[in-house]
Structure formats: structure tokens, C-alpha cells
C-alpha distance (Angstrom), angle and dihedral (degrees) to the residues before:
residue distance angle dihedral
M1 . . .
R2 3.79 . .
W3 3.81 93.8 .
W4 3.82 90.0 59.6
K5 3.77 88.5 59.4
T6 3.79 90.5 51.4
V7 3.81 92.3 49.7
G8 3.79 91.3 47.6
L9 3.78 92.6 48.6
A10 3.82 91.2 48.7
G11 3.81 89.7 51.3
L12 3.78 91.3 49.8
V13 3.79 91.4 50.3
G14 3.81 90.2 49.2
V15 3.79 92.6 52.0
A16 3.81 91.5 47.6
A17 3.81 92.0 49.4
T18 3.80 91.2 49.9
G19 3.79 90.1 51.2
V20 3.79 91.3 51.8
V21 3.81 91.9 51.4
I22 3.80 92.5 48.4
A23 3.82 92.6 47.8
R24 3.81 91.5 49.5
E25 3.81 92.4 51.1
E26 3.80 91.9 46.8
R27 3.81 92.0 52.0
R28 3.80 90.5 49.6
R29 3.80 91.0 48.7
R30 3.80 93.6 49.7
A31 3.81 92.3 48.3
C32 3.82 90.4 69.3
T33 3.77 120.6 86.7
P34 3.80 119.7 -134.1
D35 3.82 89.2 -110.1
E36 3.81 91.2 55.9
I37 3.80 91.3 49.8
R38 3.81 91.2 47.5
G39 3.80 90.2 50.1
R40 3.81 92.0 51.1
L41 3.79 91.9 49.1
H42 3.80 91.7 49.6
A43 3.81 90.6 48.5
R44 3.82 90.9 51.4
L45 3.80 90.7 47.9
D46 3.78 91.4 50.3
A47 3.82 90.8 49.1
T48 3.82 93.8 57.3
P49 3.79 115.3 94.0
P50 3.81 116.4 -113.0
G51 3.79 115.4 -95.4
D52 3.81 93.3 25.7
D53 3.82 102.1 137.1
A54 3.78 118.8 -167.1
D55 3.82 91.3 -165.0
D56 3.82 95.0 80.9
């Protein structure tokens, strides 16, 4: 019965770690202003070579 406790504890730790990663990413995403996001998107668009279709 002891190995069930170990598996359960490992699962709990995995869920907690996933929550921490998601919360960190969400905080980073919310820290950006819409103008910063727009600027990044425009920079990425300008960096793509002409004629490079993503619809293939």
C-alpha cells in the first residue's frame, strides 16, 4: 500500500508544478501592454521573407 502513496504524492507534485508554470506564463503575458504585443507581431511579420505562406 505504500507505493500507492508514493504515486499519489508524485501526481500531486506534478499538478502543483504545472500550475506554477501556467501562473508564471500568465503573469508574463499580462505584463505586456497591447502596444508591446502589436510591436512584437509587426517585428515578426517584417522578419518573415516575402512569399513565405503558412497555409501550405
